[in-house]
N, C-alpha and C positions, 0 to 999 in steps of 0.2 A: 425674558432675559434681555439685558442691555449690554451692548458691546461697544467698545471703542478700539480703534486701531492706530498704530504708529508705524509709518513707513519711511525708511531712508534708503540710501544706496547700499547699505550693508545688511539690513535686516528688516523683518516685519514682526511686530508684536501685536497680538490681539488680546484684549482684556475683557473678561466677563465681569462687569461691575456688580452683578447680583451676588457673586460668591468669591470674588477676588482671584479666581483661577485665570491663568494666562498661558498662551503658547507663543513660541518665538521660532522663526526660521531665518537662517542666514542666507545671504545671496548666493553662496556657493552650494546650497542645498537644492536639489531638484524640486523640493516642495515649495520653494520660494515663489516661483512663477505660478504654481498651482494655487497657492494662497492668494496671490494677487488677483487671479481670475475669479476666485470664489468671493473675495471681498467686493469686487465690482458687481457681483450678482447678489450681494447682501446675504450670502449663504454662510453665515458665521459658524453654524453647527458643523458644516462640512470642513471648515478651516480647522476647528478643534480636533476633528477626527483624523486630520493629517498628522497630528502629534502622536508619537508611538505609545506613550503611556495612556493617553486618552483612548486610542484605538484598541489597545489590549483590554482596557477596562470595559469598554462598551461591548467588545467581542464576547466577553465571558459573563455578561450581566445575567444571562438566563440560567447559569449554573446554580444548583441548590443542593440540598442534602441527598437528593436522589442519585447524584453522581458519585461513583466511587472515588473518582479523582476530581479535584477542584483546582481552579486557578484564582488566586486572590491578588489584589493590588494593594500595596502598602507603601506610602511615601514615594509613589511613582515607580515602584519596582514590582514586577510580577513574580509570584511564587506558586509553585506546584504543591498542593496538599494531598497526600495519598491517604486513602481510607484507613482508619485505625492507627495512624501515626501522627504524633504531634509535630515532628520535624517538618520544616518547609524547605523546598528545593528551589533555588532561584531559577527563574525562566531564562534560558540561554538565548543569545542573539539569533542563533540559527532558527529557533522556534518562533521567535518574534517576527522574523522576516517572513516565515510561512504564514503566520497569523495575518500580517498585513496583506499578503497576496490573497489569502482566502477571503478576507473581508472585502477587498476591492472587487472580487468576483462574485460577491453576494452569498457566500457560504456561511452557515452558522458554525457554532463551536463544537458540535457533537463529534465530527470526525477527528478533530484535534484532541479533544478530551479522550477519545478512545485510543488514539495514537500514544498519548502520554501514559495512559494506563498500561498499555501493552509494553511500552518501552521500559517502564519501571517494574514490569514482571520479569524482565531478563535477570537471571540469577547472578550475572557477572557485572560488577561495576565497570570493569575495563571495557566490556562490550558496549555498555551504555555510553561511556565517554567517547568511544571510537565512532559510534553511530552518529553522534553530533557532528563529527568530522565528515562523515559520508553525506549527511543532510546538507551541510554547507557546500559540498562539491556537486550536489545533485539537485536538479530542478524537477525531477519526476514527481508525480502526485501521490498523495495518500488516498486511502479508500474510506468508505463510510464506516467500516468496522475497525479503523485504526491500523491497518497494515500499510505498507508502501509498495510501489511498483518499481521494478528494476528490469534490466535486460539480461538475456542469456542466449549466447550463440551456440547452436548445436549442429549436428550433421544433417544431411539431407533426409535421413531416415528418422530424425528427431532424437537420436541417441546423443549422449554427451560426447564432446570432442575427445576427451582424454582416455576414457576406458572403452567407449563405444557400447556400454552395457546398460546405462541408465536412461530410461524413457523420459523424454521431456515434451511429449505431445500435449496438446491442449486437454486439460482435465487431469493430467498426471500430478501426483503429489509424491515426488521422490523423497526419501529420507535416509538417514544413517544415524548410528548412535552419536549422540551429542559429544560424548567423551572422546570420540575419534576425530573430531574436527579440531584442527590446529588452532589454538587460541593465542598464539604468539604472532602479533602483527608484523614483527620484523622478519618472520619467515614468509616472504612475499608470495611464494608459489608452493602451496602445501595442501594438505588434505581438507576436504570439505565440499559442500555444494556451492558452487560459485555463482555470483551475480555481479552486475556492474551498472554504472551510470553511462550516459552517452559518451562522455569524454574518453572512456576506456575502450570503446568499440573498435577503434582503429588498431588497437594493439591486441585484441582478443585473438585466440587461436585461428590460424589460417585455414584449418580443416573444416570450418563451419560454414554452411551456406544458408542457414535459417536463423532468424532472430526472434526469439520468443519473449513474451512479456510474463514475468513471474511476480506473484503476489507474496510478499515476505512479511511475516509477523516480526516486528522488532524484538519480541521476546525470544525469537529463535535464531537470532544472529549471534555468532560466536566471536568473529573478529573482522576488522577492517584493515587489510594490509597497508603498510606505510608507504608503499611506492605509488606512482601515478596519481599523486595528490588525493589519496583516499577515495579513489573512484571505483573501487571494487570491494567485494566482501565475500565472506564465507558463512554459511548457515548450515544447520543440521536438517532443515526441511523447508519447503516452500510449495506453493501451488502454481502450476503453469496455467495461465488463464487467457492467453491470447498469442497471436503471432503478427509481427509486422510484415505486411505483404509488399510486393513490388520490389523495385530496385533500392532497397533500404540502405545499401552500402554507399550510395551516391549522395544521400541527403541526411540520413539519420545521425551521422557523426557531428553534424553542424546544427541540427535542430531536432528537439524531442518530438515524439509522435503526437504530443498534445501539450498545450500551454495551460491546461486547467490545473488548479491547485488540488482538486479533489475529483476522483472518478467513482462512480457508483457501479459496483461489480454485480449487483443483484437488482432485478426489476422489483423484487419484493420490498426493497428499501427506497423506493421512490425514484430510482434512476432509470436511464434508458438501457441499462445493461452495459456490459463491458465495451465501451467505445464502439458500439455497433455489433459486438459479439455477445450472445447470450452467456451469462455466467454459468458456471458448473456447480450445481447444488444437488445434494442427494434427495431422492424422494423416499420418504420413510414408509415402509409397508404397514398396513393396518395391523394392530397388535393381535387381532383375532384371526388373521388370515391363515388358513390351514397350510401346513408344510408337510405334505405326504412324502413318504419314501418313494423313490422311483427305481425301477430295475434298469439295468444297462440296456436291455432290449428296448425299453420304453424311451430311453434317451436317444438311442440310435434312430428310432422311428421318428421322433421329433425332429432330429437333425436332417433326416432324409426328406421330410415333408417340405415341399416347395413353398408353402405358405409361411414358413418360418425362416428367419435369418440367423445364421450360426456365426458367432464371433468368439474367437479364442482369446485368452489373456495369459499373463504371467503373474508373478507375485507382486508386481508393482500396482499402483492404483491407476485406473484408466476411466475415461468417461465414454459412455455409449448411451445414446437416446436419453440424455439428461438423467442418467442413473449411475451410481457408483457401484463398483464391485471389486472384490479382492480375490485373486486366484480362482476365478470362476469362469465357467462357460456361459455365455449369454444367449438367450433365446428370445427373439422379439416376435410377439403375436399381435393380432389386431386388438386384443384386449389389454395389451401393455407389455412390459418387459418382465422376464423371469430370469433368475440365475439358477444354475444347477451346480451344486457342490460335487465335484468328481470323486471326492473321497467318500462321501456318505450317500451319493446319489439322491440327495434331498433337494427339492426345489422350493423356491419362495418367490412371491410377487414382489416386484420393485416399485 
């Protein structure tokens, strides 16, 4: 490729003479000085990538028909193409800003493709539109599977501030009927499972002493209340995946726990785990593993045996020894974890 550039006090223009494409940056744009430096290094490819339309196009070059959701560029405008539908959805500025950040940090497009796919799985258009407002107000990362991270303040015992009944310890997946979550964003304090961005932390309930990290699927968001600059939201379910340790009230309202555009919540997906914390994923038992009935006396004997560890649970989801269980009693042995269904006295390997 052959490039020529034109520089004056007001702008920089770089022309690719092989195809006639050009980019231009004005002096009041932060990219003006970046372009100057790159031109001095003869790195014209990098200059072109400073341009938003070029950056977006190059970011999604790897997408093909194997993706359910695709992003295409036409006449310098990005469009989302959902699988099975002919309509195109214009790429919003909030997403473009995230794309630029992801690209600058070396991430590929997969997490964003997954995020857009999840976003448009949300059954309510109003929730999708409101989520764009939350994305604009929030710098927290997305995950490899297309969810986003948010904050949740809870009591010292990990129960929610308002009712004191919902467990929000790491590994919990609280939920409620979606229809019972208030979808009116003008009702700023109403029913739902709450989450927030950094800017709302200083206003969050005073009864909370712990700050949890929750992983929210955009498909499960019901509303983004209109107050506090769209910095909080209501969902019908999420996964609690980490806790911000230390004196978080002194620094977290001013700086997020990470600057990364993407976090990998599973080691299986090529990441280091959740910001130093192992992710919570179920271990599926072998299909042919026997599930014998157990008598109450046999259960009591297991519990009394000092080589076993006995852990009780409630109807919420919890994590224990990297295994999920629902309404079960957990028994941990040297051979692995087992759960015992107290209704049927049936046990199963986890």
